Residue frames as qw, qx, qy, qz and C-alpha x, y, z in Angstrom:
[[0.110, 0.606, 0.670, -0.414, 38.22, 14.30, -12.14],
 [0.163, 0.350, 0.481, 0.787, 36.21, 16.27, -14.63],
 [0.168, -0.734, -0.574, 0.322, 34.54, 18.75, -12.28],
 [0.243, 0.777, 0.225, 0.536, 33.75, 22.20, -13.67],
 [0.352, -0.915, 0.020, -0.196, 34.05, 23.94, -10.29],
 [0.801, -0.407, 0.204, 0.390, 37.32, 22.16, -9.45],
 [0.610, 0.352, 0.279, 0.653, 38.71, 23.50, -12.72],
 [0.017, -0.882, -0.133, -0.452, 37.48, 27.01, -11.91],
 [0.626, -0.774, 0.080, 0.050, 39.00, 26.79, -8.40],
 [0.793, -0.193, 0.282, 0.505, 42.31, 25.64, -9.91],
 [0.022, 0.730, -0.205, -0.652, 42.32, 28.57, -12.35],
 [0.378, 0.020, 0.799, 0.467, 42.03, 26.30, -15.39],
 [0.089, 0.659, 0.624, 0.411, 38.76, 27.98, -16.38],
 [0.112, 0.200, -0.163, 0.960, 38.42, 31.75, -15.92],
 [0.243, -0.697, -0.674, 0.031, 35.80, 33.26, -13.62],
 [0.024, -0.710, 0.011, -0.704, 34.78, 36.70, -12.43],
 [0.555, -0.222, -0.650, 0.470, 36.15, 36.35, -8.90],
 [0.264, -0.807, -0.075, -0.524, 34.71, 38.42, -6.07],
 [0.533, -0.685, 0.435, -0.237, 36.56, 36.63, -3.24],
 [0.873, 0.212, -0.431, 0.089, 39.28, 34.05, -2.85],
 [0.390, -0.712, 0.551, -0.194, 41.29, 32.57, -0.03],
 [0.042, 0.394, -0.915, -0.075, 43.06, 29.23, 0.46],
 [0.284, 0.147, 0.913, -0.252, 39.77, 27.37, 1.14],
 [0.356, 0.668, 0.597, -0.266, 37.01, 29.17, -0.76],
 [0.166, 0.013, 0.436, 0.884, 36.32, 30.88, -4.06],
 [0.299, 0.674, 0.537, -0.410, 33.38, 33.19, -4.81],
 [0.163, -0.100, 0.531, 0.826, 32.62, 34.24, -8.36],
 [0.473, 0.292, 0.039, -0.830, 29.80, 35.79, -10.39],
 [0.626, 0.274, 0.726, -0.078, 27.21, 33.39, -11.77],
 [0.152, -0.095, 0.599, 0.780, 27.25, 33.32, -15.58],
 [0.224, -0.471, -0.655, -0.547, 23.43, 33.27, -15.65],
 [0.025, 0.005, -0.550, 0.835, 22.53, 35.64, -12.80],
 [0.227, -0.564, -0.772, -0.187, 19.05, 35.37, -11.33],
 [0.284, -0.891, -0.286, 0.209, 19.39, 38.63, -9.37],
 [0.240, 0.937, -0.182, 0.179, 21.43, 41.83, -9.68],
 [0.134, -0.643, 0.730, -0.188, 23.90, 40.30, -7.19],
 [0.981, -0.010, 0.044, -0.190, 24.40, 36.58, -7.82],
 [0.158, 0.656, -0.735, 0.063, 27.63, 34.88, -6.84],
 [0.938, -0.097, -0.328, -0.054, 28.55, 31.26, -6.31],
 [0.266, -0.722, 0.584, -0.260, 30.59, 30.37, -3.25],
 [0.941, 0.111, -0.314, -0.062, 32.47, 27.07, -3.48],
 [0.671, -0.607, 0.396, 0.159, 34.98, 25.18, -1.39],
 [0.304, 0.681, -0.615, -0.257, 38.22, 24.58, -3.27],
 [0.232, -0.171, 0.954, -0.079, 38.20, 21.03, -1.96],
 [0.466, -0.072, -0.638, -0.608, 35.86, 18.80, -3.95],
 [0.278, 0.174, 0.807, -0.490, 32.75, 17.91, -1.97],
 [0.055, 0.286, 0.798, 0.528, 29.97, 16.69, -4.25],
 [0.327, -0.602, -0.391, -0.614, 27.02, 18.15, -2.30],
 [0.389, -0.527, 0.374, -0.657, 25.65, 19.02, 1.12],
 [0.949, -0.156, -0.086, -0.260, 24.83, 15.32, 1.40],
 [0.828, 0.205, -0.362, 0.376, 28.56, 14.63, 1.78],
 [0.092, -0.717, 0.364, -0.587, 29.16, 16.99, 4.70],
 [0.841, -0.309, -0.428, 0.117, 30.60, 15.15, 7.71],
 [0.557, -0.806, 0.002, 0.199, 32.68, 15.83, 10.81],
 [0.700, -0.144, 0.277, 0.643, 35.88, 15.80, 8.73],
 [0.314, 0.272, 0.381, 0.826, 34.82, 18.52, 6.29],
 [0.116, -0.812, -0.570, -0.044, 32.03, 20.49, 8.00],
 [0.362, -0.594, -0.075, 0.715, 34.37, 23.33, 8.96],
 [0.228, 0.088, 0.483, 0.841, 34.29, 24.52, 5.36],
 [0.114, -0.694, -0.631, -0.328, 30.56, 25.25, 5.67],
 [0.374, -0.790, -0.273, 0.402, 31.20, 27.50, 8.67],
 [0.374, -0.329, 0.273, 0.823, 33.93, 29.26, 6.68],
 [0.120, 0.398, 0.631, 0.655, 31.57, 29.72, 3.72],
 [0.226, -0.829, -0.509, -0.048, 29.04, 31.38, 6.04],
 [0.417, -0.649, -0.021, 0.636, 31.79, 33.69, 7.35],
 [0.286, -0.022, 0.491, 0.823, 32.70, 34.61, 3.77],
 [0.016, -0.638, -0.671, -0.378, 29.02, 35.19, 3.00],
 [0.300, -0.847, -0.336, 0.282, 28.70, 37.66, 5.89],
 [0.387, -0.470, 0.225, 0.761, 31.84, 39.49, 4.75],
 [0.205, 0.239, 0.630, 0.710, 30.57, 39.69, 1.16],
 [0.108, -0.785, -0.599, -0.115, 27.22, 41.06, 2.37],
 [0.328, -0.798, -0.103, 0.495, 29.04, 43.84, 4.23],
 [0.388, -0.266, 0.437, 0.767, 31.49, 44.52, 1.41],
 [0.074, 0.288, 0.665, 0.685, 28.73, 44.80, -1.18],
 [0.216, 0.030, 0.260, -0.941, 26.37, 46.73, 1.11],
 [0.376, -0.260, -0.792, -0.405, 23.57, 44.17, 0.92],
 [0.115, -0.061, 0.557, -0.820, 21.64, 45.90, 3.69],
 [0.664, 0.016, -0.052, -0.746, 18.21, 44.90, 2.34],
 [0.816, -0.135, 0.519, -0.216, 19.05, 41.23, 2.71],
 [0.331, 0.466, -0.747, -0.341, 20.23, 38.30, 0.66],
 [0.950, -0.049, 0.111, -0.287, 19.42, 34.66, 0.05],
 [0.028, -0.539, 0.838, 0.077, 21.90, 31.80, 0.38],
 [0.906, 0.135, 0.107, -0.388, 20.87, 28.55, -1.35],
 [0.051, -0.414, 0.884, 0.213, 22.45, 25.18, -1.96],
 [0.856, 0.144, -0.159, -0.470, 20.82, 22.47, -4.03],
 [0.347, -0.393, 0.848, -0.069, 21.52, 18.85, -3.16],
 [0.477, 0.157, 0.861, 0.085, 20.95, 16.34, -5.93],
 [0.082, 0.150, 0.648, 0.742, 19.43, 16.38, -9.37],
 [0.147, -0.663, -0.712, -0.177, 15.78, 16.60, -8.22],
 [0.286, -0.778, -0.281, 0.485, 16.67, 19.67, -6.17],
 [0.389, 0.920, 0.048, 0.020, 18.22, 21.36, -9.20],
 [0.458, -0.676, 0.455, 0.355, 21.92, 20.70, -8.57],
 [0.759, 0.645, -0.044, -0.075, 23.54, 20.88, -12.01],
 [0.417, 0.625, -0.592, 0.290, 27.21, 20.82, -10.95],
 [0.877, -0.368, -0.307, 0.015, 28.13, 18.02, -8.57],
 [0.476, 0.152, -0.390, 0.774, 30.38, 20.20, -6.39],
 [0.267, -0.695, -0.546, 0.385, 29.07, 21.82, -3.22],
 [0.205, 0.221, 0.124, 0.945, 28.19, 25.42, -3.95],
 [0.021, -0.649, -0.577, 0.496, 26.05, 28.16, -2.50],
 [0.190, 0.602, 0.394, 0.668, 24.16, 30.72, -4.55],
 [0.190, -0.493, -0.378, 0.760, 24.19, 34.15, -2.89],
 [0.139, 0.566, 0.557, 0.591, 21.43, 36.32, -4.37],
 [0.152, -0.623, -0.390, 0.661, 20.47, 39.91, -3.61],
 [0.088, -0.179, 0.285, 0.938, 19.38, 43.17, -5.16],
 [0.445, -0.176, -0.445, -0.757, 15.71, 42.39, -5.79],
 [0.686, -0.197, 0.396, -0.578, 12.70, 40.99, -3.98],
 [0.228, 0.209, -0.941, -0.137, 13.06, 37.23, -3.86],
 [0.727, -0.203, -0.131, -0.642, 9.75, 35.41, -3.74],
 [0.160, -0.208, 0.933, -0.246, 8.90, 32.27, -1.83],
 [0.815, -0.286, 0.432, 0.260, 8.72, 29.47, -2.58],
 [0.024, 0.595, -0.563, -0.573, 11.54, 29.66, -5.11],
 [0.824, 0.329, 0.391, -0.244, 10.65, 27.95, -8.28]]
């Protein structure tokens, strides 16, 4: 498999890690869209949110737990945004489930 995020999770490609456990990796986005912009990925390859099912949905709950811990650790008291894109038309550029966690500035709506 030639998945960029699988290679990052395996340590084959370096990243600026902010969190790691046996299931999840969080690292700084290389093109940040906010002062705080990390990507949170499952280490297991899941192509997108469209592939979540009863066998793998526990990872999403764990990602939300990690998100809450990161918000506390980084003192994101003014709020944050958590986004996942699903499919090319939605802007998904890497076909591996990932969540963008953004904070540190006012984030408009709708995102564009």
